[in-house]
C-alpha positions in Angstrom: -10.2 -1.6 1.4 -7.5 -2.9 3.7 -7.1 0.6 5.2 -10.8 0.6 6.2 -10.4 -2.9 7.7 -7.3 -1.8 9.6 -9.1 1.3 10.9 -12.0 -0.7 12.1 -9.8 -3.3 13.9 -7.7 -0.5 15.4 -10.8 1.3 16.6 -12.2 -1.9 18.2 -8.9 -2.7 19.9 -8.5 0.9 21.3 -12.0 0.8 22.7 -11.4 -2.5 24.3 -8.0 -1.5 25.7 -9.2 1.8 27.1 -12.2 0.2 28.6 -10.1 -2.4 30.5 -7.2 -0.2 31.4 -8.7 1.5 34.4 -9.7 -0.6 37.5 -11.3 2.2 39.4 -14.9 3.2 38.8 -16.0 6.7 39.4 -19.6 7.8 40.1 -19.8 9.1 36.6 -18.8 5.7 35.1 -21.4 4.0 37.1 -24.1 6.5 35.9 -23.0 6.0 32.3 -23.1 2.2 32.7 -26.7 2.4 34.1 -27.8 4.6 31.2 -26.2 2.2 28.7 -28.0 -0.8 30.3 -31.4 1.1 30.1 -32.8 0.9 26.5 -35.1 3.9 27.3 -32.3 6.2 28.5 -31.7 9.5 26.8 -28.4 8.6 25.1 -27.4 8.5 21.4 -25.9 5.2 20.5 -24.2 4.3 17.2 -23.4 0.6 17.1 -21.2 -0.7 14.3 -21.2 -4.3 13.0 -18.6 -5.4 10.5 -19.1 -8.7 8.5 -16.5 -10.3 6.3 -17.2 -13.3 4.1 -14.8 -15.1 1.8 -15.3 -17.7 -1.0 -18.3 -15.9 -2.4 -19.7 -16.2 -5.9 -20.0 -19.0 -8.4 -16.2 -19.7 -8.6 -15.6 -19.1 -4.8 -13.0 -16.5 -5.2 -15.0 -13.4 -4.2 -15.2 -11.6 -0.9 -17.9 -9.5 0.8 -17.4 -6.7 3.3 -20.4 -5.3 5.0 -20.5 -2.5 7.6 -23.9 -2.0 9.3 -24.4 1.3 11.1 -27.5 1.4 13.2 -27.9 4.8 15.0 -30.4 5.0 17.9 -31.5 8.6 18.5 -34.0 9.1 21.3 -36.8 11.6 21.0 -39.9 12.5 23.0 -43.5 12.9 22.0 -46.0 15.4 23.4 -49.4 14.6 24.7 -50.9 14.7 21.2 -48.4 12.0 19.9 -46.6 14.4 17.6 
């Protein structure tokens, strides 16, 4: 279980570090930022939410680890709604 927690923390730090390492913005970066800000854009998004709770249970010695994965996959409908 500690390996999973370490991997999630490592992944979050690497994403934050890589996102702040470059000061220059290219046109491609600006377009991606616009698409991310638009909830109706045609991009697949897979947000992860990790929750850790301690002192769980009747005796207060338990822990809870919860990883929520909520993928958003856009699709289009035709004129008939199917």
